[in-house]
N, C-alpha and C positions, 0 to 999 in steps of 0.2 A: 504494500500500500504506500502511495506517495503522499507525503504531507505537503499541502499547497505551498508552492514556491521554493521548495528545497532541492529539487532535482538539479544536479550539476551536469547532466548529459544533454540538456536542451541547448540549442544553438544560441549563442550570445551575440550582441551587437558588434563586438570586436571582430567577428568573422564576416561581417557584411560590408560590401563596398560602400564607402561614405557617399559617393556620387549617386548611387541608387537611392539611398535614403533621402538625400537632398532633392533629387529629381521627383520622387514620389510626393514628398510634402509640398514641393513647389506647385505641382499640379492642382493642389487643393488650396493654395495660398496659406499653408501652415509653415511653421518654423521648427527647426530642430535645435535643441539646446543640449550640447554635449558637456557633461560634468566630469570632473576628475574622480578617480577611484576614491571611494570612501566618503565622498561628499553626499549628504542626504539629498534625495531626489525630491524636488519640489512637486507638490500635487500628486504624489503617489498614494493610491488607495491602499495598496498592500504593503508599502514600505520596502525596506532593504534595497535590493537592486531593481525592483520593479519600476517600469516607466511611470512618469507622472505627466499631468497636463494642467495647464492654466491658459485661459484666453485662447490664443491660436498657436501655442507652443507645446511641443512634446519634449520632455526632459528624459535623457538617458545617460547611462555610463556604458563603458565598454563591456561590463559584466551584466548589463540588462538583457534579459531573455528577448529574443526576436519576437516571440509570440506576444509578449507584454507590450513591446513597442507598437506592434501592429494593432493590438486590441485597443490600447489607449488612443492611438491615432484614429481608429474607427469610431471610438466614442465621440471624438471631436467632430468627425464627419457626420455622424448620425444625430447629434444633439440638436434640439431646436435652437434657433438663434438666441432666444431669451435665456436658456440654460447656459449656452456657450458664453454669453456675455457676463454671466454672474457665477460661473462655476466655482465651487468652493470645496473640492476634494471628493465629492460623490456625484457621479453622473446622474443619479436619480432616475435611471432608466427603468421602465417596466420590463416584464419578461419578454415581450415581443421585440422591444428595441434591443435588449441584451442579446437575444438570439440573432438579430439582424447584424449587430456588431460582429459577432462570431463568424457569421457567413461572409461578411465583407472582408474581414481580416484574412480569411482563407483565399479569397479571390486576389487580394492585394499581395499576398505572398509571392505570387508569380512574377511580380515586378521587381523582386530583389534577387539578383544573381546568386546562385548557390543555395537559395532557400526553396521557393516553390511550395505549392499547396501540399504535396506529399510529406515533405519534411515538417511543415508547420503543423499539419494534423497530428503527426506522430508526437511532436513536442507538446501540443495541447493535451494529448492523452497522458503523456509522461508527467506534465505539471499537475494534472488533476482536474481539468475541465470535466464536467459531467453532462452527458447527453443521454436522452431517452433510448437511443439505439445502442448504447454501450461504448461508442467510440465517436470521435469527431468525424471520421470518414463515413461511418454508418449513418450518422445524422445528416451530414452534408449531402450524401448521395441519395438518401431514401426518405428523409423526414423534414427537410428544410423548406418546403414549399411556402409555408407561412412567412418565413424570413425573406425569401425572394420577393414575395408580394409586398411586404413592408418596404423593402428597399426600392422596389419599382414605384410604389405609391409616392415616395419622397424623391423620386427621380435620381437615385443614387446608383442604380444599375439600369441598363437598358433591357429590352425584351430578350436579348441574347445573353443575359447575365454578365455583361461587360460593365465595369465601373465607368461612370460618367465623369468622374473627377470633379464633382460639384459637392459643396457642403449642403446639408439640409437647409432649406430656405424658409420652411414653415413648420 
């Protein structure tokens, strides 16, 4: 059994091409804030090395798990503009939005060289994400229709499940 956030085998941000990270966030008008080792991560819900968010910035260190970076980035993308403007450490998302965040992070993993959705789903399972189908892949491939619909409703993915590179606007 994995205790949340303690797995050392998940991919960390130090293994990701910085230009890929910058490019992805630039598509959304978001910023990356890279912090030195041991510096507390601003806006981190889980603490330790987990990514944090405030305003339009995502905070990471080299030891931040890639899945955490993508998850928190997707929270910023999926938040209503009002929540994004006043974010205070808890995205306040309901179950539907949280699932949509998970779906979108899997899609966005393909935009990071050496990561991709297969590695990300494995890391999500290793870290301790919990899905009705028993695994991230099982959920993504067989039980995520409601998440796709949520993302389409807010125009965050298109009809072919491709990210639109827009922030939620309503």
